[in-house]
C-alpha positions as CSV (number, residue, x, y, z in Angstrom):
1,M,-270.1,21.1,84.7
2,N,-272.0,19.3,87.9
3,R,-269.6,19.4,90.4
4,Q,-271.4,15.9,91.8
5,R,-270.4,14.0,89.2
6,R,-267.1,12.7,88.3
7,W,-266.6,12.2,84.4
8,S,-263.8,10.6,82.9
9,S,-262.0,11.7,80.1
10,S,-259.8,10.4,77.3
11,P,-257.4,13.2,75.7
12,T,-255.5,11.6,73.2
13,R,-252.4,13.5,71.6
14,A,-251.2,11.9,67.9
15,S,-248.6,13.0,65.6
16,I,-249.9,12.9,62.3
17,A,-248.0,11.8,59.1
18,P,-247.9,14.5,57.0
19,A,-249.4,12.3,53.9
20,A,-252.7,11.8,56.7
21,R,-253.0,15.3,57.6
22,H,-256.4,15.6,55.6
23,C,-258.1,12.9,57.3
24,L,-258.5,15.5,60.4
25,E,-261.4,17.3,58.6
26,G,-262.0,14.5,56.6
27,A,-265.0,11.7,56.6
28,Q,-262.8,9.7,58.6
29,L,-262.8,11.4,61.8
30,I,-266.4,12.4,61.6
31,E,-267.6,9.1,61.3
32,T,-265.6,8.2,64.5
33,V,-267.5,10.2,66.3
34,N,-271.0,9.9,65.1
35,E,-270.5,5.8,65.9
36,A,-268.9,6.8,69.5
37,R,-271.3,9.3,70.3
38,H,-274.4,6.6,69.8
39,V,-273.0,4.4,72.4
40,P,-274.3,5.3,76.1
41,G,-272.7,7.2,78.4
42,W,-270.7,8.7,75.5
43,I,-271.0,13.4,76.8
44,S,-268.4,15.2,74.1
45,A,-266.0,14.9,72.1
46,S,-263.4,18.1,70.7
47,I,-260.8,18.0,68.5
48,H,-257.9,20.3,68.6
49,K,-255.1,20.5,66.0
50,S,-252.0,22.5,66.4
51,F,-251.3,25.2,63.9
52,D,-248.9,23.7,62.1
53,G,-250.6,21.0,61.6
54,R,-248.8,18.0,63.1
55,Q,-250.5,17.7,66.2
56,V,-253.6,16.2,66.9
57,V,-255.6,16.1,70.6
58,N,-258.6,14.3,70.7
59,Y,-260.4,15.7,74.2
60,V,-263.6,12.6,75.2
61,Q,-265.4,12.8,77.7
62,F,-267.9,10.0,78.8
63,E,-270.0,9.8,82.1
64,S,-267.8,7.4,83.6
65,H,-264.9,4.5,83.5
66,A,-267.3,2.2,82.4
67,A,-268.8,4.4,79.6
68,A,-265.4,4.9,78.1
69,R,-264.3,1.0,78.1
70,A,-267.8,1.0,76.0
71,V,-267.2,3.3,74.0
72,T,-263.3,2.3,73.0
73,R,-265.2,-1.6,72.9
74,H,-267.7,-0.2,70.0
75,L,-264.6,1.4,68.0
76,L,-262.3,-1.5,68.0
77,S,-265.2,-3.9,67.0
78,C,-265.6,-1.6,64.3
79,G,-262.2,-1.2,63.0
80,L,-262.2,2.6,63.6
81,I,-259.6,2.8,66.7
82,Q,-257.2,0.6,64.3
83,R,-257.8,2.7,60.8
84,N,-257.3,6.0,62.9
85,T,-254.0,5.0,64.8
86,A,-252.7,4.2,61.7
87,L,-252.0,7.9,61.3
88,G,-249.6,8.3,63.2
89,T,-248.1,8.1,66.3
90,V,-250.8,7.8,69.4
91,A,-250.8,8.7,73.0
92,P,-253.9,7.9,74.5
93,G,-254.7,8.4,78.2
94,Q,-257.6,7.9,80.6
95,Y,-258.5,10.3,83.2
96,E,-261.1,11.7,85.9
97,V,-261.9,14.8,85.8
98,A,-261.0,16.1,89.4
99,Y,-262.0,19.6,89.1
100,A,-263.6,21.8,86.3
101,I,-264.1,25.6,85.9
102,E,-266.3,27.0,83.9
103,Q,-267.8,30.5,82.6
104,E,-270.8,31.7,84.9
């Protein structure tokens, strides 16, 4: 990570209803990420699933808080956030990356 830049991250934790767990690996999640990646300022997304399949953490990084807001607006306008939050209980967050350690 370039330590001179202040990236924005948006980890979102969700408890997924049993009937909707198949969506985690399906086209629904892939469609959302593919739609987000075309918005300027989007950097990456990493999806983490608990071993029992009941919890998911979506960790997304953006170039700035403004870019995070732009991606959110875009996904809302497409109806993708509304569709995905219907899968279970969602706890979103937005943070500034204060420090990161990477393998050298």
